[in-house]
C-alpha positions as CSV (number, residue, x, y, z in Angstrom):
1,M,180.4,112.4,186.9
2,T,180.5,113.8,183.5
3,T,178.4,112.5,180.7
4,P,180.1,111.8,177.5
5,A,179.4,114.2,174.7
6,P,177.3,112.9,171.9
7,A,179.1,111.8,168.8
8,P,179.0,114.3,166.0
9,A,176.4,113.6,163.3
10,S,177.8,112.3,160.1
11,T,177.0,114.1,156.9
12,T,177.8,111.2,154.7
13,P,175.0,108.8,153.8
14,P,175.1,105.3,155.3
15,P,176.6,102.6,153.1
16,A,174.3,101.0,150.6
17,A,174.0,97.8,152.6
18,A,172.6,99.8,155.6
19,R,169.8,101.4,153.6
20,T,166.4,99.6,153.6
21,P,164.4,99.7,150.4
22,A,161.0,101.4,150.6
23,P,158.1,99.0,150.6
24,P,156.1,98.9,147.4
25,L,153.0,101.0,147.2
26,T,149.7,99.4,147.5
27,L,147.1,99.7,144.8
28,E,145.1,102.2,146.9
29,E,148.2,104.4,147.5
30,R,149.0,104.4,143.8
31,L,145.4,105.3,142.9
32,A,145.5,108.1,145.4
33,L,148.7,109.5,144.1
34,T,147.5,109.3,140.5
35,G,144.2,110.9,141.5
36,A,146.0,113.8,143.1
37,A,148.3,114.2,140.1
38,M,145.3,114.2,137.7
39,T,143.4,116.7,139.9
40,A,146.4,119.1,139.8
41,R,146.7,118.7,136.0
42,L,142.9,119.3,135.5
43,A,143.1,122.4,137.7
44,E,146.0,123.7,135.7
45,A,144.2,123.0,132.4
46,A,141.1,124.8,133.6
47,V,143.1,127.9,134.5
48,A,144.8,127.8,131.1
49,Y,141.4,127.4,129.3
50,E,140.0,130.4,131.2
51,V,143.0,132.5,130.4
52,N,143.0,131.5,126.7
53,T,139.3,132.1,126.2
54,A,138.7,135.1,128.4
55,H,138.8,137.5,125.4
56,L,136.3,135.6,123.3
57,A,132.8,137.1,123.2
58,V,130.4,134.2,123.0
59,D,126.6,134.2,122.9
60,P,125.0,131.7,125.3
61,V,124.0,128.4,123.8
62,H,120.6,127.1,124.6
63,L,120.2,123.4,124.9
64,A,117.1,123.4,122.6
65,D,119.2,124.8,119.8
66,V,121.8,122.0,120.1
67,V,119.6,119.0,120.7
68,T,118.1,117.5,117.6
69,T,114.6,116.2,117.2
70,V,115.9,112.6,116.8
71,P,115.4,110.8,120.0
72,L,118.5,109.6,121.8
73,T,116.8,106.4,122.8
74,P,114.5,104.6,120.5
75,H,110.9,104.5,121.4
76,L,107.9,102.9,119.8
77,A,105.6,105.4,118.0
78,P,102.0,105.0,119.0
79,R,100.0,102.9,116.6
80,P,97.6,105.2,114.8
81,D,95.0,102.4,114.5
82,R,95.0,101.5,118.2
83,T,93.5,104.6,119.9
84,P,91.8,107.5,118.1
85,V,93.4,110.4,120.1
86,A,96.9,108.9,119.9
87,G,96.4,108.3,116.2
88,L,95.3,111.9,115.7
89,L,98.2,113.3,117.7
90,Y,100.6,111.0,115.8
91,A,99.2,112.1,112.5
92,T,99.5,115.7,113.6
93,H,103.2,115.2,114.5
94,Q,103.8,113.5,111.1
95,R,102.2,116.4,109.3
96,L,104.3,118.9,111.2
97,V,107.5,116.9,110.4
98,S,106.8,116.3,106.8
99,G,104.8,119.5,105.8
100,G,106.7,122.0,108.0
101,W,105.9,124.0,111.1
102,C,104.9,127.6,111.3
103,K,103.8,130.2,113.8
104,G,101.4,133.1,113.6
105,A,98.9,131.3,111.3
106,Y,97.2,128.0,111.0
107,T,98.8,127.5,107.6
108,D,101.4,129.6,105.9
109,T,101.9,130.2,102.2
110,D,104.4,127.3,101.9
111,G,101.8,124.8,103.4
112,A,103.4,124.6,106.8
113,H,101.0,124.3,109.8
114,C,101.0,125.4,113.4
115,I,100.2,122.8,115.9
116,L,96.5,123.6,116.0
117,G,96.3,124.0,112.2
118,A,97.8,120.5,111.7
119,L,95.5,119.1,114.4
120,R,92.4,120.5,112.8
121,A,93.6,119.3,109.3
122,E,94.2,115.8,110.6
123,S,90.9,115.6,112.6
124,G,88.8,115.7,109.5
125,G,86.1,117.8,111.2
126,N,85.7,115.5,114.2
127,H,85.5,118.2,116.8
128,R,85.0,115.8,119.7
129,L,88.2,113.9,118.8
130,E,90.0,117.2,118.2
131,Q,89.0,118.5,121.7
132,H,90.2,115.3,123.4
133,A,93.6,115.6,121.6
134,I,93.8,119.3,122.6
135,D,93.1,118.3,126.2
136,V,95.9,115.7,126.2
137,L,98.3,118.1,124.5
138,M,97.5,120.9,127.0
139,D,98.1,118.5,129.9
140,V,101.6,117.7,128.5
141,I,102.4,121.4,127.9
142,R,101.3,122.4,131.4
143,A,103.1,119.5,132.9
144,E,106.3,120.9,131.5
145,F,105.8,124.7,131.4
146,G,103.2,125.3,134.1
147,D,99.7,126.8,134.1
148,A,100.9,130.0,132.5
149,V,100.2,128.5,129.1
150,D,96.7,129.4,128.1
151,T,96.2,128.0,124.6
152,I,98.0,125.9,122.1
153,P,98.3,128.8,119.6
154,S,100.0,131.0,122.3
155,F,102.4,128.1,123.1
156,N,103.1,127.4,119.4
157,D,103.8,131.1,118.7
158,A,106.2,131.4,121.6
159,W,108.9,129.4,119.9
160,A,111.3,130.4,117.2
161,H,112.1,126.8,116.2
162,P,109.9,123.7,115.9
163,R,111.9,121.4,118.2
164,T,110.0,121.9,121.4
165,P,106.5,122.1,119.8
166,L,107.2,118.9,117.9
167,R,108.6,117.1,120.9
168,L,105.5,117.9,123.0
169,V,103.1,116.8,120.3
170,D,105.0,113.5,120.1
171,T,104.9,113.2,123.9
172,A,101.2,113.9,123.9
173,A,100.7,111.1,121.3
174,R,102.7,108.6,123.4
175,R,100.8,109.7,126.5
176,A,97.4,109.3,124.8
177,D,98.5,105.9,123.5
178,A,99.6,104.9,127.1
179,R,96.2,106.0,128.5
180,G,94.3,104.2,125.8
181,L,92.6,107.4,124.5
C-alpha cells in the first residue's frame, strides 16, 4: 500500500474569514510591554548621555556644597526660655547665622565668630552652662563624625563653608531641648 503524498503547502494567506483575531492584551501584558519599551529607551538615552558628555572635565560636586542650610522639613526651634543649654546653643546658632561664621579665630575683624567664640559670647561668662553646651555639641559632632574629633575649634576649622558647623549647632540645640538640658 502506498501512502498518499502530502498536499503541497500553500503560500497564499488564508482568506480573511478564516483568520482569527488576536485576543486583546491584558493590563499586565500591556504594562510589561510598556516597561520593556521604556527600559530600552532609558538604556539608549544613558548611552547617548555618556557619549555626549565624555569629553567634559567636571569637578566632583559635594553634597554639602549643594544643600542649603534651610531645612527641607520644617521643625520647631528650641524655645530659648525652656532649657538653659538649649537656649544657649540656640542663641549661638542665631549669632552664627546673623553675625557670620569664621574659622581660625574666635572672632574675626568683620565680627564673625567661630562656634566656640559664639558660644562663649552668648554664655555671658557662665562657664558651667558653657561646658554643658560644649558637651552636648561634642556628643552631636562625635555621633556624626566619630571620635577622631578632639575639640570644637578643630572641628570648626576643618570646614571651608559654615553649612555643616551651623547644622550641627542647630542639631545640638534641638537635642539639648529634647533632653531637657
